[in-house]
C-alpha positions in Angstrom: 0.0 0.0 0.0 2.9 2.4 0.7 3.7 2.1 -3.0 0.4 3.7 -3.8 1.4 7.0 -2.2 2.5 10.0 -4.2 2.9 13.7 -3.3 0.6 15.0 -6.0 -2.4 12.9 -4.8 -1.6 13.8 -1.2 -1.6 17.6 -1.8 -4.7 17.4 -4.1 -6.6 15.5 -1.4 -5.5 17.8 1.4 -6.3 21.1 -0.6 -9.7 19.9 -2.0 -11.0 18.2 1.2 -9.4 20.1 4.1 -12.7 21.6 5.3 -14.7 18.5 4.8 -12.2 16.3 6.5 -11.7 18.7 9.4 -8.7 20.0 11.2 -7.9 16.9 13.2 -7.6 14.7 10.2 -5.6 17.2 8.1 -3.3 17.9 11.1 -2.4 14.3 11.5 -1.9 13.8 7.8 0.5 16.8 7.7 2.4 15.6 10.7 2.9 12.3 9.0 3.8 13.9 5.7 6.4 16.2 7.2 7.8 13.4 9.4 8.3 11.3 6.3 10.3 14.1 4.7 12.7 14.4 7.6 16.1 12.7 6.9 16.3 11.4 10.5 13.1 9.3 10.1 14.1 5.8 9.5 12.8 3.6 6.6 10.5 1.5 8.8 8.8 4.6 10.0 8.6 6.1 6.5 7.0 2.8 5.3 4.3 3.0 8.1 3.7 6.6 7.3 3.4 6.1 3.6 1.0 3.3 4.0 -1.3 5.5 6.2 -1.1 8.3 3.8 -1.8 6.0 0.8 -5.0 4.9 2.6 -5.9 8.6 3.2 -5.6 9.5 -0.5 -7.2 6.4 -1.9 -10.5 7.1 -3.5 -12.1 4.0 -2.1 -11.9 3.1 1.5 -13.9 1.4 4.3 -16.2 4.3 4.9 -16.5 6.5 1.7 -15.4 10.0 2.3 -18.6 11.4 0.9 -20.7 9.9 3.7 -21.7 12.9 5.8 -20.2 13.1 9.3 -18.5 9.7 9.4 -16.8 9.7 6.0 -13.4 10.5 7.4 -13.5 8.4 10.6 -11.7 5.5 9.0 -9.0 7.9 7.7 -8.7 9.5 11.1 -8.3 6.1 12.8 -5.6 5.0 10.2 -3.7 8.3 10.6 -4.0 8.2 14.4 -2.6 4.7 14.5 0.3 5.7 12.4 0.9 8.8 14.5 1.1 6.6 17.6 3.5 4.3 15.9 6.0 6.9 14.7 5.3 9.6 17.4 9.0 9.9 18.3 9.6 11.3 14.8 6.9 13.8 15.0 9.1 16.6 16.2 8.4 20.2 17.2 9.7 21.2 13.7 7.3 18.8 12.1 4.4 20.2 14.0 5.5 23.8 13.2 5.5 22.9 9.5 2.0 21.4 9.8 0.7 24.4 11.8 2.0 26.8 9.1 0.0 24.9 6.4 -3.1 24.5 8.7 -3.2 28.3 9.3 -4.1 28.9 5.7 -7.0 26.5 5.7 -8.5 26.7 9.1 -7.8 30.2 10.6 
């Protein structure tokens, strides 16, 4: 599944669905994205991150994103599990990068 991830799909999903997905979902997705970009993040962690992000950008998932209210709950669960797994690589710098992006969409 990690092989299904690409930057273009990620940014397209985030930009087009930020409001619908909500701040919590997008924040976790951005934390993971920026943690994966960090050179100090090991390969095993990047693999877990890219698998979660690939699920997030897939058009078909367990609960379709177009379902009102609950459409992003499966995405949130997947992203939260990945955040828990790689939390030691979600540094203050990673969170600052995510916050900078979030500010443009949610504030």
